[in-house]
N, C-alpha and C positions, 0 to 999 in steps of 0.2 A: 219783702216777698222774694226779691232777687237773691238774697243771701241764702235762704233755706234751699232754693232750687239749685244754687251752685254747689252747696254741700251735698245734695243728693246726687248730682252728676258726678262729683269726685268720688263719692262712695261707690257708685255703680261702676265707674271706670276701674277702681282698685279691685272690686270684686271680680270683674271680667278678667283682669290681669292675673289674679290669683288662680282662677279657673284654667286659664291658658297654661300657666306654669305647671299646675297639677297634671294636666293632660299630657304635657311634654314629658314630665318625669315618669308618668305611667307608661307612656309609649316606649321610652328608653329602657325601663325596667322589663317590660314585656319582651323587647327585642333581645336584651341581654340574656334573659331567661331562655328564650327560644334558641339562641346561639349555643349557650353553654349546656342547655338541656340535650343537645345532639352530641356532646362530647362524652367519651368514655375512656377509662384507663385500660391500656393494653395489659392482659393478664400474663402471668409467667407460664411459658409453654415448655421450657427445657425439661427434659426427663419424661414428658408425657408421650403417649402413643398418638399417632395421627388422629385416631378416632376421638380420643380424649381432648386433644387440642382443638379439633373442629368443633366439638361441643362447647368448649370454653369460649372460643371467639364468636361462635354463632349465637350464643345467648346474649352477647353484647351488641349484636348487629354488625360484627366485623367478618371479614373473609380471611382465608388462609391459603397460601400457595407454597408447596414444597418445591423450592428452586433447585437445590443441590443435595448431593449425598457424599458423605465423607467417612473414612475409617476413623474410629475413635476407640482407644483402649479404655476410656472412662465411661462413655455413654453406651448402654446396651443397644444391640442391633434393633433397628426399627423405630427408635424413639427420637424425639426432637433434641438436637444438640446445640442449636443456636437460633436466634430470632431477631427480626428487625421490623418495627421499632422495639426498643428494649422494654421490659416490663415496667408498668407505671406511667408510660408516656401517654399523654392526653391526645387522642385523635378523634375525628368525627366518625359517626356511624357509617358503615359501608367501606371503611378503610381496609386495605389489604395488608395482612401481616405475612412477611416472607420468612420462611424457616428453612433450615437444613436438617436432613435426616441422617442419623448415624447408621453406618454399615457394620458397626461392631469392630472388634480387633481385626487387624490384617491377617487373613488366612491364606492368601495367595503369595507365593514367593515371586519376587520380581525377576524375570528371566534376564540373562545376559545376551543381548542382541547385537552388541558391537561386532563389527566385521561382517555382519550379514547384509544381504541386499535389502532394499527397502521393502520389497514384496515379502521376502521370507521373514523379516522382522515383524511386519504387520500381522502375518499369519500366526507367528509364535505368540505375539501379544494377545491377540483376540482369542486364541485357543485357550488361554488361561482366564478368560473372563475379564480381561482388562481392555482399556481403550487407549487410543493415541490422542494425547492432549494437543500437541502441536508438532510441526516438522519444519526445521530450519535447514537451509541449503548453504553449502560452503564449498570453496575450491581448496583442495589439499594437494600440493605438488607431491608426486611420488605415490599417491594412493589412488586406486582405480575409482572411477565414478560409480554412483549408485551403491554406495557402501555406508553403513551406519558407522559414523566416527565416534559418537558419544551418545549417552542417554541419561535422562533424569526422570525419576530417581535411579541410582545405580543398581546393579545386579545385587540381589539378596538383601535389599534394604528392608528394614523392619518397621520403622516409624513412618509409614506412608499415610498421607491424609486423604488423597483422592485416588481412585482406581484408574489412573491415567499415566501414560509415559510419554515424555517428550523426546524427540529424536533429532540428531544432527546428521544429515546425509550429505555425502560428497557429490559434486556435479563435475562434468568435464571442464577442464581449464580452458580459458580463452586461447585461441591460436596465437602464436607469437607474431608481433607486428614489426616491420622493418621500415626504416626511413629511406625514401627514394633518393638515390644519389643523382648527380648530374652526369649525363652522357653527351651533352652538347659539345660539339667539336671533335668527338671521337669518330672513328670509322665504324660502320655498321657491323663489320666482322668482329672487331674487338669487343664492342658492346654485347653482341650476341654470345660470344664465349663467356663473358663475365656473367651474363644472365643464367646461362646453363650451369656454370660452376656453382652459383648460389641457389639453384633450384627454382628459378623463375622461367617464364616462357616469353618467347618473342611474339608480339602481336602483329598488328597491321603495320606495314612499311609503305609509305607513300612518298612521291616526289614533291618537293616544295616548288611552287611556281617560280620561274626564273625572275631574278631582280630586273627592274625597269632601268634601262641604261639612260644616262643623262641625255636630253635632247629628244628622247622618244615620246615624251608626254605630248598630248594634244595642245595646240596653241589656242587658248581661249579668246585671243584678241585678233585673230587672223582677219584680214580685210576681205572685202568682197572679191578683189582681183587676185586673191591667192590662188595658186594653181591647185587643181583638185588632187587630193591624196591618191597616190598609186597603191594598188593592192599589193600586199606582201607576196613575195614568190612562194609557191607551195613548197613545203619541205620535201627534200629529196630522200631523207632517211627517216625511219620510224623513231618516235621519241625514245630517249634513253630510259633504261630500267634500273631500279636500285641494285647495287652490287655490294660485295663486302667492302669495297674501297669508298663507297658513298659516305659523305660526311653528314653527321646528325646535326640538324638545326633546331629541332624541337622534339619534345617527348611527352608522353601521357602514360601514367600519372606524372604530375609535375614534380620538380625538385622539392624535397622536404616533406612531401606527403607520406603518410603511413600506409603501408600496403601489407597484406597477409602473405605468408609463405606460399609460393607457387603462383603468384599473381601474374597477369599478362601485361607486358609493357609494349607500347606502340611507339613508332618513330616517324618523323618526317625528315627526309634526307635530300641532299643535292649531289 
């Protein structure tokens, strides 16, 4: 009796295992079908009108966006000239197909705006139905600022892809910089003449504090019986003022610093 029961149990276990495997395979198949059932192939849109292209992608559950417009001697004006993703690419429903629209052959002559000011060049370009793609700035010695130095595409270009022109415009050159020399040890009058000859200005001139003579320092170990310090006698003459003969002991800006033309230089003298 035990042996038939064992065989029945094994047979039941095998049947249950087969049912589980069948269920898993069915689930995977259904999932695979659901995933691939949402995929469609991107149709070919080049050469179609926007209305025709919208209809083609809309029927497959896709979307279309016209991102750019270019001149094209091959594709008639108003029709699609390129697309992304490419035709035949598998994408999911709801995917956006980006396209470029043809403006037809170039009908506007590219004007020559070199030598014009930035404002005049922009007016000239937009008056012809064109746009400015980008504008770069550069310094050009000997050329006035705010002047178009170059353009792309060049004047009278015929094979133009986009209705846009890039400009290279000059800007003012940086003022020249000079390295600050050392005036320490020179007289104030001599340094002032040098500054004026080189186009610089004399700034503040102050007196440096007098040096401390040896023995004038306070005694930190004076005893309690040391005699009290006597007050210094009041000066009988007003303090001295800087003069052309005063000697320079420090300067600002410091030695070796870069300064622009016409900068102000200050001194401390004795």
